[in-house]
C-alpha positions in Angstrom: 126.2 154.4 208.9 126.3 150.6 209.4 128.8 149.7 212.0 130.6 147.1 209.8 130.9 149.7 207.0 132.5 152.1 209.5 135.1 149.5 210.5 136.0 149.0 206.8 136.4 152.8 206.4 138.6 153.0 209.6 140.7 150.1 208.4 141.3 151.8 205.0 139.6 149.1 203.0 136.7 151.4 201.9 136.4 155.1 201.3 133.8 157.2 203.1 132.1 158.0 199.7 131.9 154.3 198.8 130.5 153.5 202.3 127.8 156.1 201.8 126.8 154.6 198.5 126.8 151.0 199.9 124.6 152.3 202.8 121.9 152.8 200.1 122.4 149.3 198.7 121.1 147.2 201.6 119.5 143.8 200.9 116.2 144.2 199.1 117.2 147.3 197.3 116.9 147.4 193.5 119.8 148.5 191.4 121.1 148.9 187.9 124.4 147.8 186.4 125.6 149.1 182.9 126.4 145.5 181.7 124.3 143.2 183.9 121.2 145.4 183.8 118.4 145.5 186.4 118.9 143.5 189.7 118.2 143.3 193.4 120.6 143.2 196.3 120.3 139.8 197.9 122.8 140.0 200.8 126.0 141.5 202.1 129.0 139.4 203.0 131.3 141.9 204.6 133.8 139.2 205.8 134.5 138.4 202.2 134.3 142.1 201.2 131.4 141.2 198.8 127.8 142.2 198.0 125.6 139.6 196.3 123.1 140.7 193.5 120.3 138.8 191.9 120.3 139.6 188.2 117.7 138.1 185.8 120.3 136.0 184.1 122.3 135.2 187.2 121.4 134.7 190.9 123.8 135.6 193.7 126.3 137.4 191.5 129.1 138.6 193.8 130.8 142.0 193.5 133.6 143.5 195.5 132.4 146.3 197.7 134.4 149.1 196.1 133.4 148.0 192.6 129.7 147.8 193.6 129.8 151.2 195.1 131.2 152.7 191.9 129.1 150.8 189.4 125.7 150.2 190.9 122.9 152.7 190.5 120.3 152.6 193.2 116.7 152.2 191.8 114.0 153.7 194.1 110.8 151.7 194.8 108.8 154.2 192.6 111.0 153.5 189.6 109.2 151.8 186.7 111.6 148.9 186.7 111.0 148.3 190.5 107.3 148.5 190.0 107.5 146.0 187.1 109.6 143.6 189.3 107.3 143.8 192.3 103.8 144.4 190.8 103.7 143.4 187.2 100.0 142.8 187.5 99.4 146.4 188.7 101.5 147.7 185.9 99.5 145.9 183.3 96.3 147.2 184.8 97.7 150.8 184.7 98.5 150.2 181.0 94.8 149.7 180.3 93.3 152.2 182.8 95.7 155.2 182.7 98.4 154.8 180.0 99.5 158.5 180.3 100.2 157.9 184.0 102.4 154.9 183.1 104.3 157.0 180.5 104.8 159.7 183.1 106.2 157.2 185.5 108.7 155.9 182.9 109.8 159.5 182.0 110.3 160.3 185.7 112.2 157.1 186.2 114.5 158.1 183.3 115.2 161.6 184.3 112.3 163.4 182.7 112.8 162.4 179.0 113.1 159.3 176.9 113.0 158.3 173.2 110.3 156.0 171.9 113.0 153.3 171.5 114.0 153.6 175.2 110.3 153.3 176.3 109.7 150.3 174.1 112.8 148.5 175.5 111.2 148.7 178.9 107.9 147.2 177.8 108.4 144.8 174.9 109.1 141.3 176.0 107.5 140.9 179.4 104.5 143.2 178.9 103.9 143.5 175.1 105.0 141.7 172.0 106.0 143.9 169.1 102.6 144.2 167.3 100.8 144.8 170.6 103.3 147.5 171.6 102.8 149.4 168.3 99.1 149.4 168.6 99.2 150.5 172.3 101.8 153.3 171.5 99.8 154.7 168.6 96.7 155.2 170.8 98.7 156.4 173.8 100.6 159.0 171.8 97.3 160.7 171.0 96.4 160.8 174.7 99.8 162.3 175.5 99.3 165.0 173.0 96.0 166.0 174.6 97.4 166.0 178.1 99.6 169.0 177.5 102.3 167.7 180.0 104.2 165.9 177.3 106.4 167.4 174.6 106.1 165.0 171.7 108.8 165.8 169.0 108.2 165.6 165.3 111.3 163.4 164.8 111.1 159.9 166.1 114.7 159.8 167.3 114.3 162.8 169.6 113.2 162.3 173.2 109.7 162.8 174.6 110.0 165.3 177.5 107.9 165.7 180.6 106.8 169.2 181.4 106.3 170.8 184.8 103.2 172.7 183.6 100.4 171.9 181.2 100.8 173.5 177.8 97.9 173.6 175.3 98.3 171.9 172.0 97.9 175.2 170.2 100.6 176.9 172.1 102.9 173.9 171.6 102.4 174.0 167.9 103.0 177.7 167.8 106.2 177.2 169.7 107.3 174.5 167.2 106.7 176.9 164.4 108.4 179.9 166.1 111.5 177.8 166.9 111.8 176.6 163.3 114.8 178.4 161.7 114.8 176.7 158.3 112.0 176.9 155.7 111.9 173.1 155.7 111.4 173.0 159.4 108.7 175.6 159.1 106.9 173.5 156.5 106.9 170.5 158.8 105.6 172.6 161.7 102.9 174.0 159.4 101.8 170.5 158.5 101.2 169.9 162.2 99.3 173.1 162.6 97.0 172.1 159.7 96.5 168.7 161.2 95.4 170.1 164.6 93.8 173.3 163.4 90.8 172.6 165.5 92.9 173.1 168.7 93.1 176.9 168.0 90.4 178.9 169.7 91.0 182.1 167.8 92.7 181.2 164.5 92.3 184.6 162.9 94.6 186.1 165.6 96.8 183.0 166.4 97.4 181.8 162.9 97.3 184.9 160.7 100.9 185.9 161.5 101.9 182.4 160.4 100.3 183.0 157.0 102.4 186.1 156.6 105.6 184.3 157.7 105.0 181.4 155.3 104.4 183.7 152.3 107.5 185.7 153.1 109.6 182.5 153.2 108.0 181.4 149.9 108.8 184.6 148.2 112.5 184.5 149.3 113.1 180.9 148.3 111.4 180.6 144.8 114.6 181.0 142.8 116.9 178.7 144.9 114.4 176.2 146.3 111.2 176.1 144.2 110.2 172.7 145.5 110.0 174.1 149.1 107.9 177.0 147.7 105.4 174.6 146.2 105.1 172.9 149.6 104.6 176.1 151.5 102.0 177.5 149.1 100.0 174.3 149.2 100.2 174.1 153.0 99.1 177.8 153.2 96.1 177.0 151.0 95.2 174.0 153.1 95.3 176.1 156.3 93.1 178.9 154.8 90.7 176.2 153.5 90.3 174.8 157.1 90.2 178.2 158.7 88.2 180.5 156.4 88.7 183.5 158.6 92.4 183.5 157.6 93.5 185.7 154.6 96.4 185.6 152.3 98.8 188.6 152.3 100.1 187.8 148.8 97.2 186.8 146.4 99.7 186.5 143.5 101.4 183.7 145.2 99.1 180.9 144.0 99.7 177.3 142.9 98.5 177.9 139.3 100.9 180.8 138.9 103.8 178.9 140.4 103.2 176.1 137.9 103.3 178.6 135.0 106.4 180.3 136.3 108.2 177.1 137.0 106.9 175.0 134.1 110.4 174.4 132.7 111.7 173.2 136.0 108.8 170.9 136.9 110.8 167.9 135.9 113.4 168.5 138.7 110.9 170.0 141.2 108.3 167.2 141.3 110.6 164.4 142.6 111.5 166.6 145.6 107.9 167.0 146.7 106.0 164.6 149.0 103.8 162.2 147.1 100.5 163.9 148.1 101.7 167.3 147.1 103.2 166.1 143.8 99.9 164.6 143.0 98.1 167.9 143.6 100.5 169.7 141.2 100.0 167.2 138.5 96.2 167.4 138.7 96.4 171.2 138.7 98.3 171.2 135.3 95.2 171.5 133.0 93.8 174.5 134.9 97.2 176.2 135.2 98.6 175.6 131.7 95.4 175.4 129.6 95.4 173.3 126.4 99.2 173.3 126.3 99.3 171.2 129.5 99.3 167.9 127.6 102.7 168.6 126.0 104.2 169.3 129.4 102.4 166.3 130.9 103.8 163.9 128.3 107.3 165.3 128.9 107.0 164.7 132.6 105.8 161.2 131.9 109.0 160.6 129.9 111.1 161.8 132.8 111.3 158.3 134.3 110.0 159.5 137.6 107.8 156.7 138.9 105.2 158.7 140.8 104.7 161.1 137.8 104.3 158.1 135.5 101.6 156.7 137.7 99.7 159.9 138.1 99.8 161.6 134.7 97.6 159.0 132.9 95.0 159.6 135.6 95.0 163.3 134.8 94.6 162.5 131.1 91.7 160.2 131.8 90.0 162.8 134.1 90.4 165.4 131.3 88.9 162.9 128.7 92.2 162.9 126.7 93.1 159.3 127.0 93.1 159.0 123.2 95.9 161.6 123.1 97.9 159.7 125.6 97.2 156.4 123.7 98.6 158.0 120.5 101.7 159.1 122.4 102.3 155.6 123.7 101.7 154.0 120.4 104.2 156.3 118.7 106.7 155.7 121.5 106.4 152.0 121.2 106.7 152.1 117.5 109.8 154.3 117.7 111.2 152.5 120.7 111.5 155.8 122.6 109.3 155.0 125.6 111.2 155.0 128.9 111.6 152.0 131.3 109.3 153.5 133.9 106.5 154.1 131.4 106.8 150.5 130.1 106.6 149.2 133.6 103.5 151.2 134.3 101.9 150.1 130.9 102.6 146.4 131.5 101.1 146.5 135.0 98.0 148.4 133.7 97.5 146.2 130.7 94.2 144.6 131.9 92.3 147.9 131.8 92.2 151.1 129.6 95.4 150.2 127.7 94.8 146.6 126.8 95.0 147.4 123.0 98.7 148.4 123.4 99.8 144.9 124.3 101.2 143.9 120.9 104.5 142.2 119.8 105.9 145.7 119.1 105.9 146.3 122.9 108.5 143.6 123.3 110.8 145.4 120.9 110.3 148.7 122.8 111.1 146.8 126.1 114.3 145.4 124.7 115.4 148.8 123.4 114.7 150.4 126.7 116.7 147.7 128.6 119.6 148.1 126.2 119.6 151.9 126.7 119.5 151.5 130.5 122.3 148.9 130.4 124.5 151.3 128.4 123.7 154.2 130.7 123.9 152.1 133.9 120.3 153.1 134.8 119.1 151.1 137.8 115.4 151.7 136.8 115.9 149.2 134.0 116.2 146.4 136.6 112.5 147.0 137.5 111.5 146.5 133.8 113.8 143.5 133.5 112.4 141.8 136.6 108.9 142.4 135.4 109.6 140.8 132.0 111.2 137.8 133.6 108.8 137.3 136.6 105.4 138.0 134.9 105.1 134.8 132.9 101.8 136.0 131.3 103.3 139.2 129.9 104.9 137.9 126.7 101.9 135.6 125.9 99.6 138.7 126.4 101.7 140.6 123.8 101.5 137.8 121.2 97.8 136.8 121.5 96.4 136.8 117.9 99.7 137.8 116.3 100.8 136.4 113.0 103.5 133.8 112.9 105.8 136.0 110.9 105.6 138.7 113.5 106.4 136.3 116.3 109.4 135.0 114.3 110.8 138.5 113.9 110.3 139.1 117.6 112.2 135.9 118.4 115.1 136.9 116.3 115.2 140.4 117.9 115.2 138.7 121.3 118.1 136.4 120.3 120.2 139.3 119.3 119.8 141.5 122.5 122.9 141.7 124.7 120.9 142.4 127.9 120.2 138.7 128.7 122.4 135.7 128.9 121.7 132.7 126.7 119.8 130.7 129.4 117.5 133.7 130.1 116.9 134.2 126.3 115.8 130.6 126.0 113.4 130.9 128.9 111.8 134.0 127.2 111.8 132.4 123.8 110.0 129.3 125.2 107.1 131.5 126.1 106.6 132.5 122.5 107.2 128.9 121.2 104.5 127.7 123.6 102.1 129.8 121.5 103.7 129.0 118.2 105.3 125.4 118.4 106.4 125.6 114.8 108.8 128.4 115.6 111.0 126.1 117.5 112.9 125.7 114.3 114.0 129.3 114.5 116.3 128.3 117.3 117.5 125.1 115.7 117.7 126.8 112.4 120.0 129.4 113.8 122.3 126.6 115.0 122.4 125.0 111.6 123.1 128.4 110.0 126.1 128.8 112.4 127.4 125.4 111.3 127.2 126.2 107.6 129.0 129.4 108.1 132.2 127.6 109.3 135.5 129.5 108.6 138.5 127.7 107.4 141.6 129.2 109.0 145.2 128.4 109.6 146.2 127.2 113.0 148.6 130.2 113.4 145.8 132.7 112.7 143.5 130.8 115.0 146.0 131.0 117.8 146.3 134.8 117.3 142.5 135.2 117.6 142.4 133.0 120.6 145.2 135.0 122.3 143.4 138.3 121.5 140.1 136.9 123.0 141.9 135.8 126.2 143.6 139.2 126.6 140.2 141.0 126.2 138.5 138.7 128.7 141.2 138.4 131.3 143.0 141.7 131.1 141.3 144.5 129.1 137.7 144.1 130.4 138.8 143.9 134.1 141.0 146.9 133.7 138.2 148.8 132.0 135.8 147.9 134.9 138.3 149.4 137.3 138.6 152.5 135.2 134.8 152.9 135.2 134.7 152.5 139.0 137.4 155.1 139.5 135.8 157.5 137.1 132.4 157.0 138.8 133.9 158.1 142.1 134.6 161.5 140.6 130.9 162.2 140.8 128.3 163.9 138.4 128.3 161.3 135.6 126.6 163.8 133.2 129.8 165.9 133.1 132.3 163.2 133.8 134.5 162.8 130.7 136.6 160.0 132.1 133.4 158.0 132.9 132.0 158.5 129.4 135.3 157.5 127.8 135.6 154.4 129.9 131.9 153.4 129.1 132.6 153.9 125.4 135.7 151.7 125.6 133.5 149.1 127.5 131.1 149.0 124.6 134.0 148.5 122.1 135.5 145.7 124.2 132.2 143.9 124.7 131.4 144.2 121.0 134.9 142.8 120.0 134.5 140.0 122.6 131.2 139.0 121.0 132.7 139.1 117.5 135.6 136.9 118.6 133.3 134.4 120.4 131.3 134.0 117.2 134.4 133.8 115.0 136.1 131.2 117.3 132.9 129.2 117.5 132.7 129.0 113.7 136.5 128.5 113.0 137.9 125.3 111.7 141.7 125.0 111.9 143.9 123.5 109.2 147.6 123.2 108.3 146.8 123.2 104.5 148.2 119.7 104.2 147.5 117.8 100.9 145.3 120.4 99.2 143.4 119.5 96.0 145.7 120.8 93.3 143.5 119.7 90.4 141.6 123.0 90.9 142.2 126.2 92.9 141.4 125.4 96.5 142.3 126.6 100.0 146.0 126.0 100.5 147.2 126.3 96.9 149.5 128.7 95.1 148.0 129.9 91.8 150.0 131.4 88.9 148.0 133.6 86.5 148.9 135.2 83.2 147.3 138.4 81.9 145.6 137.6 78.6 146.5 141.0 77.1 149.9 142.0 78.6 151.3 138.5 79.2 152.4 139.5 82.7 152.2 136.9 85.4 150.8 137.2 88.9 151.0 134.7 91.7 148.5 134.4 94.6 148.5 132.1 97.6 145.0 131.2 98.6 144.8 130.5 102.4 142.4 130.7 105.3 139.9 133.4 106.2 142.3 135.3 108.5 145.5 134.8 106.6 145.4 137.7 104.2 148.8 139.5 103.5 148.6 141.7 100.3 152.3 142.6 100.5 153.1 138.9 100.1 150.3 138.2 97.6 148.6 136.0 100.2 144.8 136.3 100.0 141.9 134.9 102.0 139.6 132.6 100.2 136.8 134.9 101.3 138.1 137.9 99.3 136.6 138.7 95.9 139.8 137.4 94.1 139.8 134.2 96.2 136.1 133.6 95.4 136.7 134.2 91.7 139.6 131.7 91.6 138.2 128.8 93.8 137.1 125.8 91.8 138.8 126.7 88.5 141.4 124.5 86.8 144.6 124.9 84.9 144.0 126.5 81.5 140.7 128.1 82.4 140.1 131.8 82.0 139.0 133.8 85.0 137.9 137.5 85.2 139.2 139.7 88.0 138.1 143.2 88.4 138.4 146.2 90.6 136.9 149.8 90.7 139.1 150.9 87.8 139.2 148.0 85.3 138.4 144.3 84.5 141.2 142.0 83.5 141.2 138.4 82.2 143.7 135.8 83.4 144.6 132.3 82.3 145.4 129.9 85.1 149.0 128.6 84.4 149.7 126.4 87.4 148.3 125.3 90.7 150.8 124.1 93.5 150.4 123.3 97.2 151.2 126.1 99.6 153.7 125.6 102.4 152.3 123.7 105.4 151.4 125.7 108.5 153.8 124.5 111.1 151.8 125.8 114.1 150.7 122.9 116.3 146.9 122.2 116.2 144.9 123.3 119.2 143.2 120.1 120.5 140.4 122.2 122.1 139.3 123.6 118.7 137.7 121.9 115.7 139.7 121.0 112.6 138.8 121.0 109.0 137.7 117.6 107.8 137.0 116.2 104.4 133.3 116.5 104.8 133.6 120.3 105.0 134.6 121.5 101.6 134.5 125.2 100.8 133.3 126.1 97.4 133.1 129.4 95.6 130.0 131.5 96.4 
């Protein structure tokens, strides 16, 4: 031991264990600190009880001797980090000439195992950039597999291990399969065996037991895990195809038979399969189900499973049945029953086989699908919505050659949908107007219609409607949203009564909110001051006398929302109100109901009491230019 270190130990300033550790950290030695990283001992300063370390970010960093002894890990010269620090050029040459030797050195430096992430952290930056590293690792991993000294796991987050003895790829794959305890793990191991089947010298003896094991697992799992059984059976068939000497032990366990037995469950099975295997099942439908396969194929297409929607049309085309699929799509568009996923596929494929389906009717089907998805909180609808908004040629393609009347009807349908805000609606409408400039009046005409449909109401009734609207917007809808969130947390929305009830209430509130918005927009407030008493008008009290019995009845004709039958107050919009408006004293009016028709003489017309509620300055008021006559 260094004499100075011995003195420190004798004086009690340093423990013997710490001194032994410091003995290994003499100047020039590489070391590793958990926070500062890789460094090199620069010098000792025992008088100040310090050791100085050169770290990449800080030269001459001082550490107290006891702290350094406890926190610095000695890095030997053969360690990868030491080699990189002293001979970076040699490391780069080794990367090109013998990459497996380089990986061996890294694993040995890290205790015999390391994940791909740990290896990349040592090399990306000063040796590779990210793309270069990925290319190098892809090629190097293949070499490591051939070497036999490296255990390469199937999962990326598991460590690569360095073996003491060489193991053949075939034996390694067999070990993977034998160690698999779950059928899913067996399927993954089987995929690797299929991929490297050429590594087996005697497949008929090495792999035949695996065939038996796979078929036993498939037979056990068909009832509870049919998707896994499909995977296992297709993998078994692939292995037998590549190694013809292998034989099945259960000939009845075939893909076509599985499809027949599990036909009713295919809708739930297919999404659980890998894409390549799902594609094989779909293309096997005609052979497995015979002529009846088209019915099942169309049902699967309506399941809103994107991969199935993409593949099934190809199966129809291969079978020469595209006309049957076209008829199904035409009917679904006409009846607005096509799902969002099918509509997304159709719109994206519109330049080819299905060009003739691009008609104005398609826009109606899209809007209906979006409305269904919004009500059911279906996230798939967002894909269709984004496509409609982002593909600026989609709507023009639908309306090419369409009659003006058809385009007008489509515009009105678009204006009524609740799935878009007003700004978005105008953007979509503009795409139709660009083809039919004369239809711009549809929008302006709607605005004029709203103005002509003004409602004369009292200030008091207007205030009540405004209060109801504010309560819905500020209280009831937020509370309902919270209820939906709480109910959703209960899980399984299909059987969730609380969720369904909350969603139904949401629809009621939104509908009422829309009704109130329209009503408030059209309302014109009045206090019924100075009504025209020369004739029956809004804000008058009318005395009537029955022409037969001589009995008198008195009605107060007020605003659209002021009806109170118990007090004989009627709205001018009622049948009685409309029958009285515009008539003068002495005239005969006919009033009827479901039972009888009666004739009355108008005896007097007087002004009704003024509504004392203060006018709302934010709302429009009835003016002289807005008379309301009988309809």
